[in-house]
VONUDO-471142 format. One record per atom (N, C-alpha, C): atom name; residue in one letter; y, z, x. Coordinates in nm, 2 decimals. Layout:
N
R  atom  rest       v       w       u
R    CA     A       Y       Z       X
...
// end
This chain:
220
R  atom  rest       v       w       u
R     N     M   -8.49   -5.95   -8.46
R    CA     M   -8.49   -6.09   -8.48
R     C     M   -8.51   -6.12   -8.63
R     N     I   -8.47   -6.24   -8.68
R    CA     I   -8.48   -6.27   -8.82
R     C     I   -8.56   -6.41   -8.83
R     N     C   -8.62   -6.43   -8.94
R    CA     C   -8.70   -6.55   -8.97
R     C     C   -8.60   -6.67   -8.98
R     N     V   -8.63   -6.78   -8.91
R    CA     V   -8.55   -6.89   -8.91
R     C     V   -8.55   -6.97   -9.04
R     N     M   -8.64   -6.93   -9.13
R    CA     M   -8.64   -7.00   -9.26
R     C     M   -8.57   -6.92   -9.37
R     N     C   -8.60   -6.79   -9.38
R    CA     C   -8.54   -6.71   -9.49
R     C     C   -8.44   -6.60   -9.44
R     N     A   -8.43   -6.58   -9.31
R    CA     A   -8.33   -6.49   -9.25
R     C     A   -8.37   -6.34   -9.28
R     N     R   -8.50   -6.32   -9.32
R    CA     R   -8.55   -6.18   -9.33
R     C     R   -8.58   -6.12   -9.19
R     N     P   -8.56   -5.99   -9.17
R    CA     P   -8.60   -5.93   -9.04
R     C     P   -8.75   -5.95   -9.01
R     N     L   -8.78   -5.97   -8.89
R    CA     L   -8.92   -6.00   -8.84
R     C     L   -8.97   -5.87   -8.78
R     N     T   -9.10   -5.84   -8.81
R    CA     T   -9.17   -5.73   -8.74
R     C     T   -9.30   -5.79   -8.68
R     N     T   -9.33   -5.75   -8.56
R    CA     T   -9.45   -5.80   -8.49
R     C     T   -9.53   -5.69   -8.44
R     N     D   -9.66   -5.69   -8.47
R    CA     D   -9.76   -5.59   -8.42
R     C     D   -9.85   -5.67   -8.33
R     N     F   -9.84   -5.64   -8.20
R    CA     F   -9.92   -5.71   -8.10
R     C     F  -10.05   -5.63   -8.08
R     N     T  -10.16   -5.70   -8.06
R    CA     T  -10.29   -5.63   -8.04
R     C     T  -10.29   -5.57   -7.89
R     N     L  -10.38   -5.48   -7.87
R    CA     L  -10.39   -5.42   -7.74
R     C     L  -10.42   -5.52   -7.63
R     N     A  -10.51   -5.62   -7.67
R    CA     A  -10.56   -5.72   -7.58
R     C     A  -10.44   -5.81   -7.54
R     N     A  -10.35   -5.84   -7.64
R    CA     A  -10.23   -5.92   -7.61
R     C     A  -10.13   -5.84   -7.51
R     N     L  -10.12   -5.71   -7.54
R    CA     L  -10.03   -5.63   -7.46
R     C     L  -10.07   -5.62   -7.31
R     N     I  -10.20   -5.61   -7.29
R    CA     I  -10.25   -5.59   -7.15
R     C     I  -10.28   -5.72   -7.08
R     N     S  -10.28   -5.83   -7.16
R    CA     S  -10.30   -5.97   -7.10
R     C     S  -10.19   -6.00   -7.01
R     N     R  -10.22   -6.09   -6.91
R    CA     R  -10.11   -6.14   -6.82
R     C     R  -10.03   -6.25   -6.88
R     N     A  -10.08   -6.30   -7.00
R    CA     A  -10.01   -6.41   -7.06
R     C     A   -9.88   -6.36   -7.12
R     N     P   -9.78   -6.44   -7.12
R    CA     P   -9.65   -6.40   -7.17
R     C     P   -9.66   -6.38   -7.33
R     N     L   -9.59   -6.28   -7.38
R    CA     L   -9.59   -6.26   -7.52
R     C     L   -9.49   -6.35   -7.58
R     N     R   -9.53   -6.42   -7.69
R    CA     R   -9.43   -6.51   -7.76
R     C     R   -9.41   -6.46   -7.90
R     N     L   -9.28   -6.42   -7.92
R    CA     L   -9.25   -6.36   -8.05
R     C     L   -9.24   -6.47   -8.15
R     N     P   -9.30   -6.45   -8.27
R    CA     P   -9.28   -6.55   -8.38
R     C     P   -9.14   -6.55   -8.43
R     N     T   -9.09   -6.66   -8.48
R    CA     T   -8.96   -6.67   -8.54
R     C     T   -8.97   -6.71   -8.69
R     N     L   -9.09   -6.70   -8.74
R    CA     L   -9.12   -6.73   -8.88
R     C     L   -9.19   -6.61   -8.94
R     N     C   -9.15   -6.57   -9.05
R    CA     C   -9.21   -6.45   -9.11
R     C     C   -9.34   -6.49   -9.18
R     N     V   -9.43   -6.39   -9.21
R    CA     V   -9.56   -6.42   -9.27
R     C     V   -9.55   -6.49   -9.40
R     N     R   -9.45   -6.44   -9.48
R    CA     R   -9.43   -6.50   -9.61
R     C     R   -9.39   -6.65   -9.60
R     N     C   -9.31   -6.69   -9.51
R    CA     C   -9.27   -6.83   -9.50
R     C     C   -9.38   -6.91   -9.44
R     N     E   -9.45   -6.86   -9.34
R    CA     E   -9.56   -6.93   -9.28
R     C     E   -9.67   -6.96   -9.38
R     N     A   -9.69   -6.87   -9.47
R    CA     A   -9.80   -6.89   -9.57
R     C     A   -9.77   -7.01   -9.67
R     N     Q   -9.65   -7.06   -9.67
R    CA     Q   -9.62   -7.17   -9.76
R     C     Q   -9.68   -7.30   -9.70
R     N     F   -9.70   -7.31   -9.57
R    CA     F   -9.75   -7.43   -9.50
R     C     F   -9.90   -7.43   -9.50
R     N     E   -9.96   -7.55   -9.52
R    CA     E  -10.10   -7.56   -9.54
R     C     E  -10.16   -7.60   -9.40
R     N     R  -10.24   -7.52   -9.34
R    CA     R  -10.31   -7.54   -9.22
R     C     R  -10.42   -7.64   -9.23
R     N     I  -10.44   -7.72   -9.13
R    CA     I  -10.55   -7.81   -9.12
R     C     I  -10.67   -7.75   -9.04
R     N     D  -10.79   -7.75   -9.09
R    CA     D  -10.90   -7.70   -9.02
R     C     D  -10.96   -7.81   -8.93
R     N     P  -10.94   -7.79   -8.80
R    CA     P  -10.99   -7.89   -8.71
R     C     P  -11.14   -7.92   -8.71
R     N     A  -11.21   -7.83   -8.76
R    CA     A  -11.36   -7.84   -8.76
R     C     A  -11.40   -7.95   -8.87
R     N     S  -11.32   -7.97   -8.97
R    CA     S  -11.35   -8.06   -9.08
R     C     S  -11.25   -8.18   -9.08
R     N     A  -11.17   -8.19   -8.98
R    CA     A  -11.07   -8.30   -8.98
R     C     A  -11.13   -8.43   -8.92
R     N     C  -11.07   -8.54   -8.95
R    CA     C  -11.11   -8.67   -8.89
R     C     C  -11.11   -8.66   -8.74
R     N     P  -11.22   -8.70   -8.67
R    CA     P  -11.22   -8.69   -8.52
R     C     P  -11.12   -8.79   -8.46
R     N     G  -11.07   -8.89   -8.53
R    CA     G  -10.98   -8.98   -8.47
R     C     G  -10.84   -8.95   -8.49
R     N     C  -10.80   -8.90   -8.61
R    CA     C  -10.66   -8.88   -8.64
R     C     C  -10.62   -8.74   -8.69
R     N     G  -10.72   -8.66   -8.71
R    CA     G  -10.69   -8.52   -8.76
R     C     G  -10.67   -8.51   -8.91
R     N     R  -10.70   -8.62   -8.98
R    CA     R  -10.67   -8.61   -9.13
R     C     R  -10.75   -8.50   -9.19
R     N     Q  -10.69   -8.42   -9.28
R    CA     Q  -10.75   -8.30   -9.33
R     C     Q  -10.87   -8.34   -9.42
R     N     A  -10.98   -8.25   -9.40
R    CA     A  -11.10   -8.26   -9.48
R     C     A  -11.16   -8.40   -9.48
R     N     H  -11.18   -8.45   -9.36
R    CA     H  -11.24   -8.58   -9.35
R     C     H  -11.32   -8.58   -9.22
R     N     P  -11.44   -8.52   -9.22
R    CA     P  -11.51   -8.50   -9.10
R     C     P  -11.57   -8.62   -9.03
R     N     A  -11.59   -8.73   -9.11
R    CA     A  -11.63   -8.86   -9.06
R     C     A  -11.50   -8.94   -9.02
R     N     L  -11.52   -9.04   -8.94
R    CA     L  -11.41   -9.12   -8.90
R     C     L  -11.35   -9.19   -9.02
R     N     C  -11.22   -9.17   -9.05
R    CA     C  -11.15   -9.23   -9.17
R     C     C  -11.13   -9.38   -9.16
R     N     G  -11.10   -9.44   -9.27
R    CA     G  -11.08   -9.58   -9.27
R     C     G  -10.97   -9.63   -9.18
R     N     D  -10.86   -9.55   -9.17
R    CA     D  -10.75   -9.59   -9.08
R     C     D  -10.80   -9.60   -8.93
R     N     C  -10.87   -9.49   -8.89
R    CA     C  -10.92   -9.49   -8.75
R     C     C  -11.02   -9.60   -8.73
R     N     Q  -11.10   -9.63   -8.83
R    CA     Q  -11.20   -9.74   -8.82
R     C     Q  -11.12   -9.88   -8.79
R     N     R  -11.01   -9.89   -8.86
R    CA     R  -10.93  -10.01   -8.84
R     C     R  -10.86  -10.02   -8.70
R     N     W  -10.81   -9.90   -8.66
R    CA     W  -10.76   -9.90   -8.52
R     C     W  -10.87   -9.93   -8.42
R     N     A  -10.99   -9.88   -8.44
R    CA     A  -11.09   -9.91   -8.34
R     C     A  -11.13  -10.05   -8.35
R     N     A  -11.13  -10.11   -8.47
R    CA     A  -11.16  -10.25   -8.48
R     C     A  -11.06  -10.34   -8.41
R     N     Q  -10.94  -10.29   -8.40
R    CA     Q  -10.83  -10.37   -8.33
R     C     Q  -10.84  -10.35   -8.18
R     N     G  -10.94  -10.27   -8.13
R    CA     G  -10.96  -10.25   -7.99
R     C     G  -10.88  -10.13   -7.93
R     N     Q  -10.83  -10.04   -8.02
R    CA     Q  -10.76   -9.93   -7.98
R     C     Q  -10.85   -9.82   -7.94
R     N     S  -10.82   -9.74   -7.83
R    CA     S  -10.89   -9.62   -7.79
R     C     S  -10.84   -9.51   -7.87
R     N     L  -10.92   -9.45   -7.96
R    CA     L  -10.87   -9.35   -8.05
R     C     L  -10.82   -9.23   -7.98
R     N     L  -10.72   -9.17   -8.04
R    CA     L  -10.64   -9.07   -7.97
R     C     L  -10.70   -8.93   -7.99
R     N     Q  -10.80   -8.91   -8.07
R    CA     Q  -10.86   -8.78   -8.10
R     C     Q  -10.75   -8.68   -8.14
R     N     H  -10.66   -8.73   -8.23
R    CA     H  -10.54   -8.66   -8.26
R     C     H  -10.57   -8.53   -8.34
R     N     R  -10.49   -8.43   -8.31
R    CA     R  -10.50   -8.30   -8.39
R     C     R  -10.36   -8.26   -8.43
R     N     A  -10.35   -8.19   -8.54
R    CA     A  -10.22   -8.14   -8.60
R     C     A  -10.25   -8.01   -8.66
R     N     L  -10.14   -7.93   -8.68
R    CA     L  -10.14   -7.80   -8.73
R     C     L  -10.14   -7.80   -8.89
R     N     F  -10.05   -7.88   -8.95
R    CA     F  -10.02   -7.86   -9.09
R     C     F  -10.03   -8.00   -9.16
R     N     T  -10.05   -7.99   -9.29
R    CA     T  -10.04   -8.11   -9.38
R     C     T   -9.89   -8.12   -9.42
R     N     Y   -9.86   -8.24   -9.47
R    CA     Y   -9.73   -8.27   -9.52
R     C     Y   -9.71   -8.23   -9.66
R     N     N   -9.72   -8.10   -9.69
R    CA     N   -9.70   -8.06   -9.83
R     C     N   -9.55   -8.04   -9.86
R     N     E   -9.52   -7.99   -9.98
R    CA     E   -9.38   -7.99  -10.02
R     C     E   -9.30   -7.90   -9.94
R     N     P   -9.34   -7.77   -9.90
R    CA     P   -9.26   -7.69   -9.81
R     C     P   -9.24   -7.76   -9.68
R     N     M   -9.34   -7.83   -9.63
R    CA     M   -9.32   -7.90   -9.50
R     C     M   -9.22   -8.01   -9.51
R     N     R   -9.23   -8.08   -9.62
R    CA     R   -9.13   -8.19   -9.65
R     C     R   -8.99   -8.14   -9.65
R     N     Q   -8.97   -8.02   -9.71
R    CA     Q   -8.84   -7.96   -9.71
R     C     Q   -8.79   -7.92   -9.57
R     N     F   -8.89   -7.86   -9.50
R    CA     F   -8.86   -7.82   -9.36
R     C     F   -8.81   -7.94   -9.28
R     N     I   -8.88   -8.05   -9.29
R    CA     I   -8.85   -8.17   -9.21
R     C     I   -8.71   -8.23   -9.26
R     N     Q   -8.69   -8.22   -9.39
R    CA     Q   -8.56   -8.27   -9.44
R     C     Q   -8.44   -8.19   -9.38
R     N     L   -8.46   -8.06   -9.38
R    CA     L   -8.35   -7.98   -9.33
R     C     L   -8.34   -7.99   -9.17
R     N     Y   -8.45   -8.00   -9.11
R    CA     Y   -8.45   -8.00   -8.96
R     C     Y   -8.41   -8.14   -8.91
R     N     K   -8.47   -8.25   -8.96
R    CA     K   -8.44   -8.38   -8.91
R     C     K   -8.33   -8.45   -8.99
R     N     G   -8.35   -8.44   -9.12
R    CA     G   -8.26   -8.51   -9.21
R     C     G   -8.12   -8.46   -9.21
R     N     Q   -8.11   -8.33   -9.21
R    CA     Q   -7.97   -8.26   -9.22
R     C     Q   -7.93   -8.21   -9.08
R     N     G   -8.02   -8.22   -8.98
R    CA     G   -7.98   -8.18   -8.85
R     C     G   -7.97   -8.03   -8.82
R     N     D   -8.05   -7.95   -8.90
R    CA     D   -8.05   -7.80   -8.88
R     C     D   -8.13   -7.77   -8.76
R     N     R   -8.07   -7.77   -8.64
R    CA     R   -8.15   -7.75   -8.51
R     C     R   -8.20   -7.61   -8.50
R     N     R   -8.15   -7.52   -8.57
R    CA     R   -8.19   -7.38   -8.55
R     C     R   -8.34   -7.36   -8.59
R     N     R   -8.40   -7.45   -8.67
R    CA     R   -8.53   -7.44   -8.71
R     C     R   -8.64   -7.49   -8.61
R     N     H   -8.59   -7.54   -8.50
R    CA     H   -8.69   -7.60   -8.40
R     C     H   -8.79   -7.49   -8.35
R     N     T   -8.76   -7.36   -8.35
R    CA     T   -8.85   -7.26   -8.29
R     C     T   -8.95   -7.21   -8.39
R     N     A   -8.94   -7.26   -8.52
R    CA     A   -9.02   -7.20   -8.63
R     C     A   -9.17   -7.19   -8.60
R     N     F   -9.23   -7.29   -8.53
R    CA     F   -9.37   -7.30   -8.51
R     C     F   -9.42   -7.29   -8.36
R     N     Q   -9.32   -7.26   -8.28
R    CA     Q   -9.36   -7.26   -8.13
R     C     Q   -9.46   -7.16   -8.10
R     N     H   -9.46   -7.05   -8.17
R    CA     H   -9.56   -6.94   -8.14
R     C     H   -9.70   -6.99   -8.17
R     N     L   -9.72   -7.09   -8.25
R    CA     L   -9.85   -7.15   -8.29
R     C     L   -9.89   -7.26   -8.20
R     N     M   -9.81   -7.30   -8.11
R    CA     M   -9.85   -7.42   -8.02
R     C     M   -9.85   -7.38   -7.88
R     N     P   -9.94   -7.30   -7.83
R    CA     P   -9.96   -7.28   -7.69
R     C     P  -10.04   -7.39   -7.62
R     N     L   -9.98   -7.50   -7.60
R    CA     L  -10.05   -7.62   -7.56
R     C     L  -10.07   -7.64   -7.41
R     N     A  -10.01   -7.56   -7.33
R    CA     A  -10.01   -7.58   -7.18
R     C     A  -10.15   -7.57   -7.13
R     N     R  -10.19   -7.67   -7.05
R    CA     R  -10.33   -7.68   -6.99
R     C     R  -10.32   -7.73   -6.85
R     N     R  -10.40   -7.67   -6.76
R    CA     R  -10.40   -7.71   -6.62
R     C     R  -10.45   -7.86   -6.61
R     N     G  -10.38   -7.94   -6.54
R    CA     G  -10.42   -8.08   -6.52
R     C     G  -10.38   -8.17   -6.63
R     N     W  -10.30   -8.12   -6.72
R    CA     W  -10.25   -8.20   -6.83
R     C     W  -10.10   -8.22   -6.83
R     N     A  -10.06   -8.35   -6.86
R    CA     A   -9.91   -8.38   -6.87
R     C     A   -9.89   -8.38   -7.02
R     N     L   -9.79   -8.30   -7.07
R    CA     L   -9.75   -8.30   -7.21
R     C     L   -9.63   -8.40   -7.22
R     N     V   -9.66   -8.51   -7.28
R    CA     V   -9.56   -8.62   -7.29
R     C     V   -9.51   -8.64   -7.43
R     N     P   -9.38   -8.60   -7.45
R    CA     P   -9.32   -8.61   -7.58
R     C     P   -9.29   -8.76   -7.62
R     N     V   -9.30   -8.79   -7.75
R    CA     V   -9.25   -8.91   -7.80
R     C     V   -9.10   -8.89   -7.84
R     N     T   -9.01   -8.94   -7.76
R    CA     T   -8.87   -8.91   -7.77
R     C     T   -8.80   -9.00   -7.87
R     N     S   -8.68   -8.96   -7.91
R    CA     S   -8.60   -9.03   -8.01
R     C     S   -8.54   -9.15   -7.95
R     N     E   -8.50   -9.24   -8.04
R    CA     E   -8.42   -9.36   -8.00
R     C     E   -8.28   -9.31   -7.97
R     N     P   -8.21   -9.38   -7.88
R    CA     P   -8.07   -9.33   -7.83
R     C     P   -7.98   -9.32   -7.95
R     N     H   -7.98   -9.41   -8.05
R    CA     H   -7.88   -9.39   -8.16
R     C     H   -7.91   -9.28   -8.25
R     N     H   -8.04   -9.25   -8.26
R    CA     H   -8.08   -9.13   -8.34
R     C     H   -8.04   -9.00   -8.27
R     N     F   -8.05   -9.00   -8.14
R    CA     F   -8.01   -8.88   -8.07
R     C     F   -7.86   -8.87   -8.08
R     N     A   -7.78   -8.98   -8.07
R    CA     A   -7.64   -8.97   -8.08
R     C     A   -7.60   -8.92   -8.22
R     N     A   -7.67   -8.96   -8.33
R    CA     A   -7.63   -8.92   -8.46
R     C     A   -7.66   -8.77   -8.49
R     N     R   -7.78   -8.73   -8.44
R    CA     R   -7.81   -8.59   -8.46
R     C     R   -7.75   -8.49   -8.36
R     N     G   -7.74   -8.54   -8.24
R    CA     G   -7.69   -8.45   -8.13
R     C     G   -7.81   -8.37   -8.06
R     N     F   -7.93   -8.40   -8.10
R    CA     F   -8.05   -8.34   -8.04
R     C     F   -8.17   -8.42   -8.07
R     N     D   -8.28   -8.40   -7.99
R    CA     D   -8.40   -8.47   -8.01
R     C     D   -8.50   -8.38   -8.08
R     N     P   -8.54   -8.41   -8.20
R    CA     P   -8.63   -8.32   -8.28
R     C     P   -8.76   -8.29   -8.21
R     N     V   -8.82   -8.39   -8.15
R    CA     V   -8.95   -8.37   -8.09
R     C     V   -8.94   -8.28   -7.96
R     N     L   -8.84   -8.32   -7.88
R    CA     L   -8.81   -8.24   -7.76
R     C     L   -8.79   -8.09   -7.79
R     N     D   -8.71   -8.07   -7.90
R    CA     D   -8.68   -7.93   -7.93
R     C     D   -8.80   -7.86   -7.99
R     N     L   -8.88   -7.92   -8.07
R    CA     L   -9.00   -7.86   -8.12
R     C     L   -9.09   -7.81   -8.01
R     N     F   -9.10   -7.88   -7.90
R    CA     F   -9.19   -7.84   -7.80
R     C     F   -9.12   -7.80   -7.67
R     N     S   -8.99   -7.74   -7.69
R    CA     S   -8.91   -7.70   -7.58
R     C     S   -8.96   -7.58   -7.51
R     N     H   -9.06   -7.51   -7.57
R    CA     H   -9.12   -7.39   -7.50
R     C     H   -9.22   -7.43   -7.40
R     N     L   -9.25   -7.56   -7.39
R    CA     L   -9.35   -7.61   -7.30
R     C     L   -9.29   -7.69   -7.18
R     N     Q   -9.36   -7.70   -7.07
R    CA     Q   -9.32   -7.79   -6.96
R     C     Q   -9.35   -7.93   -7.00
R     N     L   -9.25   -8.01   -7.03
R    CA     L   -9.27   -8.15   -7.07
R     C     L   -9.26   -8.25   -6.96
R     N     S   -9.34   -8.35   -6.97
R    CA     S   -9.33   -8.47   -6.88
R     C     S   -9.27   -8.58   -6.95
R     N     R   -9.15   -8.62   -6.93
R    CA     R   -9.08   -8.72   -7.00
R     C     R   -9.10   -8.86   -6.94
R     N     W   -9.22   -8.91   -6.96
R    CA     W   -9.26   -9.04   -6.90
R     C     W   -9.22   -9.15   -6.99
R     N     L   -9.18   -9.13   -7.12
R    CA     L   -9.16   -9.23   -7.22
R     C     L   -9.01   -9.24   -7.25
R     N     R   -8.96   -9.37   -7.26
R    CA     R   -8.83   -9.39   -7.31
R     C     R   -8.84   -9.49   -7.42
R     N     K   -8.76   -9.47   -7.53
R    CA     K   -8.77   -9.55   -7.65
R     C     K   -8.64   -9.63   -7.67
R     N     A   -8.65   -9.76   -7.69
R    CA     A   -8.53   -9.84   -7.72
R     C     A   -8.50   -9.83   -7.87
R     N     D   -8.37   -9.86   -7.90
R    CA     D   -8.33   -9.86   -8.04
R     C     D   -8.40   -9.97   -8.12
R     N     T   -8.44   -9.93   -8.25
R    CA     T   -8.50  -10.03   -8.34
R     C     T   -8.41  -10.04   -8.46
R     N     P   -8.42  -10.15   -8.54
R    CA     P   -8.33  -10.18   -8.65
R     C     P   -8.34  -10.07   -8.76
R     N     L   -8.46  -10.02   -8.79
R    CA     L   -8.47   -9.93   -8.90
R     C     L   -8.56   -9.81   -8.86
R     N     P   -8.52   -9.68   -8.90
R    CA     P   -8.60   -9.57   -8.87
R     C     P   -8.73   -9.57   -8.94
R     N     Q   -8.84   -9.51   -8.88
R    CA     Q   -8.97   -9.51   -8.94
R     C     Q   -8.97   -9.44   -9.08
R     N     A   -8.88   -9.34   -9.10
R    CA     A   -8.88   -9.27   -9.23
R     C     A   -8.83   -9.36   -9.34
R     N     Q   -8.76   -9.47   -9.31
R    CA     Q   -8.71   -9.56   -9.41
R     C     Q   -8.80   -9.68   -9.44
R     N     K   -8.92   -9.68   -9.38
R    CA     K   -9.01   -9.79   -9.39
R     C     K   -9.13   -9.75   -9.48
R     N     D   -9.19   -9.85   -9.55
R    CA     D   -9.31   -9.82   -9.62
R     C     D   -9.43   -9.84   -9.52
R     N     R   -9.55   -9.82   -9.57
R    CA     R   -9.66   -9.81   -9.48
R     C     R   -9.68   -9.95   -9.40
R     N     A   -9.67  -10.06   -9.48
R    CA     A   -9.69  -10.19   -9.41
R     C     A   -9.58  -10.21   -9.30
R     N     A   -9.46  -10.17   -9.33
R    CA     A   -9.35  -10.19   -9.23
R     C     A   -9.37  -10.10   -9.11
R     N     R   -9.42   -9.98   -9.13
R    CA     R   -9.45   -9.89   -9.02
R     C     R   -9.55   -9.95   -8.93
R     N     L   -9.66  -10.01   -8.99
R    CA     L   -9.77  -10.06   -8.91
R     C     L   -9.73  -10.19   -8.83
R     N     A   -9.63  -10.26   -8.89
R    CA     A   -9.58  -10.38   -8.83
R     C     A   -9.47  -10.36   -8.72
R     N     T   -9.43  -10.23   -8.70
R    CA     T   -9.32  -10.20   -8.61
R     C     T   -9.36  -10.25   -8.47
R     N     P   -9.27  -10.33   -8.40
R    CA     P   -9.30  -10.38   -8.27
R     C     P   -9.29  -10.27   -8.16
R     N     Q   -9.34  -10.29   -8.05
R    CA     Q   -9.34  -10.20   -7.94
R     C     Q   -9.20  -10.17   -7.89
R     N     S   -9.16  -10.05   -7.87
R    CA     S   -9.02  -10.02   -7.83
R     C     S   -9.02   -9.91   -7.72
R     N     F   -9.14   -9.87   -7.67
R    CA     F   -9.15   -9.77   -7.56
R     C     F   -9.17   -9.84   -7.42
R     N     I   -9.11   -9.78   -7.32
R    CA     I   -9.13   -9.81   -7.18
R     C     I   -9.17   -9.68   -7.11
R     N     A   -9.27   -9.69   -7.03
R    CA     A   -9.32   -9.57   -6.96
R     C     A   -9.29   -9.58   -6.81
R     N     T   -9.25   -9.47   -6.75
R    CA     T   -9.23   -9.46   -6.61
R     C     T   -9.31   -9.34   -6.56
R     N     L   -9.41   -9.37   -6.47
R    CA     L   -9.50   -9.27   -6.43
R     C     L   -9.46   -9.21   -6.29
R     N     P   -9.49   -9.08   -6.27
R    CA     P   -9.46   -9.02   -6.14
R     C     P   -9.56   -9.07   -6.04
R     N     A   -9.54   -9.04   -5.91
R    CA     A   -9.62   -9.09   -5.80
R     C     A   -9.76   -9.04   -5.82
R     N     R   -9.78   -8.92   -5.86
R    CA     R   -9.92   -8.87   -5.88
R     C     R   -9.93   -8.81   -6.02
R     N     P   -9.96   -8.89   -6.12
R    CA     P   -9.97   -8.85   -6.26
R     C     P  -10.09   -8.76   -6.28
R     N     A  -10.08   -8.67   -6.38
R    CA     A  -10.19   -8.58   -6.41
R     C     A  -10.30   -8.66   -6.47
R     N     P  -10.43   -8.61   -6.46
R    CA     P  -10.54   -8.69   -6.50
R     C     P  -10.56   -8.70   -6.65
R     N     H  -10.48   -8.61   -6.72
R    CA     H  -10.49   -8.61   -6.87
R     C     H  -10.35   -8.61   -6.93
R     N     V  -10.33   -8.68   -7.04
R    CA     V  -10.20   -8.68   -7.11
R     C     V  -10.23   -8.64   -7.25
R     N     L  -10.14   -8.55   -7.30
R    CA     L  -10.13   -8.51   -7.44
R     C     L  -10.00   -8.56   -7.49
R     N     L  -10.00   -8.66   -7.58
R    CA     L   -9.88   -8.71   -7.64
R     C     L   -9.84   -8.61   -7.75
R     N     L   -9.71   -8.58   -7.76
R    CA     L   -9.66   -8.49   -7.86
R     C     L   -9.56   -8.56   -7.95
R     N     D   -9.58   -8.53   -8.08
R    CA     D   -9.49   -8.59   -8.19
R     C     D   -9.47   -8.48   -8.30
R     N     D   -9.38   -8.50   -8.38
R    CA     D   -9.36   -8.41   -8.49
R     C     D   -9.45   -8.44   -8.61
R     N     L   -9.47   -8.57   -8.64
R    CA     L   -9.54   -8.61   -8.76
R     C     L   -9.62   -8.73   -8.74
R     N     Y   -9.75   -8.72   -8.77
R    CA     Y   -9.84   -8.84   -8.77
R     C     Y   -9.85   -8.89   -8.91
R     N     T   -9.82   -9.02   -8.93
R    CA     T   -9.83   -9.08   -9.06
R     C     T   -9.94   -9.20   -9.05
R     N     T   -9.89   -9.31   -9.00
R    CA     T   -9.99   -9.42   -8.98
R     C     T  -10.05   -9.42   -8.84
R     N     G   -9.99   -9.35   -8.74
R    CA     G  -10.04   -9.36   -8.61
R     C     G   -9.97   -9.47   -8.52
R     N     R   -9.89   -9.55   -8.58
R    CA     R   -9.83   -9.66   -8.51
R     C     R   -9.75   -9.62   -8.39
R     N     T   -9.67   -9.52   -8.40
R    CA     T   -9.58   -9.47   -8.29
R     C     T   -9.67   -9.42   -8.18
R     N     L   -9.77   -9.34   -8.21
R    CA     L   -9.85   -9.28   -8.10
R     C     L   -9.93   -9.39   -8.03
R     N     Y   -9.98   -9.49   -8.10
R    CA     Y  -10.06   -9.60   -8.04
R     C     Y   -9.97   -9.69   -7.95
R     N     H   -9.84   -9.70   -7.99
R    CA     H   -9.75   -9.77   -7.91
R     C     H   -9.72   -9.69   -7.78
R     N     A   -9.71   -9.56   -7.80
R    CA     A   -9.68   -9.48   -7.68
R     C     A   -9.80   -9.49   -7.58
R     N     Q   -9.92   -9.48   -7.64
R    CA     Q  -10.04   -9.50   -7.55
R     C     Q  -10.04   -9.63   -7.48
R     N     A  -10.01   -9.74   -7.55
R    CA     A  -10.00   -9.87   -7.49
R     C     A   -9.90   -9.88   -7.38
R     N     A   -9.79   -9.82   -7.40
R    CA     A   -9.68   -9.82   -7.29
R     C     A   -9.73   -9.75   -7.17
R     N     L   -9.80   -9.64   -7.18
R    CA     L   -9.86   -9.57   -7.07
R     C     L   -9.96   -9.65   -6.99
R     N     R  -10.05   -9.72   -7.07
R    CA     R  -10.14   -9.81   -7.01
R     C     R  -10.08   -9.93   -6.94
R     N     A   -9.97   -9.98   -7.00
R    CA     A   -9.90  -10.09   -6.94
R     C     A   -9.83  -10.05   -6.81
R     N     A   -9.80   -9.93   -6.80
R    CA     A   -9.73   -9.88   -6.67
R     C     A   -9.84   -9.84   -6.57
R     N     G   -9.96   -9.86   -6.60
R    CA     G  -10.07   -9.83   -6.50
R     C     G  -10.14   -9.70   -6.51
R     N     Y  -10.12   -9.63   -6.62
R    CA     Y  -10.18   -9.50   -6.63
R     C     Y  -10.33   -9.52   -6.66
R     N     G  -10.42   -9.45   -6.58
R    CA     G  -10.56   -9.47   -6.60
R     C     G  -10.64   -9.34   -6.65
R     N     G  -10.57   -9.24   -6.68
R    CA     G  -10.63   -9.11   -6.72
R     C     G  -10.66   -9.11   -6.87
R     N     T  -10.71   -9.00   -6.92
R    CA     T  -10.73   -8.99   -7.06
R     C     T  -10.61   -8.96   -7.14
R     N     I  -10.60   -9.01   -7.26
R    CA     I  -10.48   -8.99   -7.35
R     C     I  -10.53   -8.94   -7.48
R     N     T  -10.48   -8.83   -7.52
R    CA     T  -10.50   -8.78   -7.66
R     C     T  -10.36   -8.74   -7.72
R     N     S  -10.36   -8.69   -7.84
R    CA     S  -10.23   -8.67   -7.90
R     C     S  -10.24   -8.55   -8.00
R     N     F  -10.11   -8.49   -8.02
R    CA     F  -10.10   -8.37   -8.10
R     C     F   -9.97   -8.39   -8.18
R     N     S   -9.96   -8.34   -8.30
R    CA     S   -9.84   -8.33   -8.38
R     C     S   -9.84   -8.20   -8.46
R     N     L   -9.72   -8.16   -8.50
R    CA     L   -9.70   -8.05   -8.59
R     C     L   -9.76   -8.08   -8.72
R     N     I   -9.75   -8.20   -8.77
R    CA     I   -9.78   -8.23   -8.91
R     C     I   -9.87   -8.36   -8.91
R     N     R   -9.96   -8.36   -9.01
R    CA     R  -10.05   -8.48   -9.03
R     C     R  -10.05   -8.51   -9.18
// end
């Protein structure tokens, strides 16, 4: 196998514990050198509401969400949006290089008993333009519960400033199964203002979901 970023050959040394475990072995698709470019977020010192790096107390953004009556998502993310990650997103989403979707899957073993992993899906015209859904592909190694559908909006989030992002109207509709799991983990690629994920949470509540809702993204 080769690294999906630099195309160098990959070598993997599994521990004895991993080899004798019943859990399936997941081979990394990112070499150590490329992975080292990305800045990990320490969850122990991240904001308890949104996962903002190095902010152990509730940040100002989360205080504002709470003041608006939102139930905080206790969001967690793996990486900060540094320059290498910006380049990765530009290649993956901006230029449509779908091959990169497996780069971080070995770092996201998110499956949990009693949890529904609900992805924040693309708008139909974005899917048509790219030919794939970036969020669905990032988490394609997991069993996903596609309870959310997103309608087309006039302007992509990436082309909006902060104020315009926060003012984005609701565009999600949720459809629940007959017996939904008691816990939902919303999945997205990037958390910026939180507007998209809070709209997703609101859509689930509007559909009658009464369980707990938290969220996760690759980047914060």
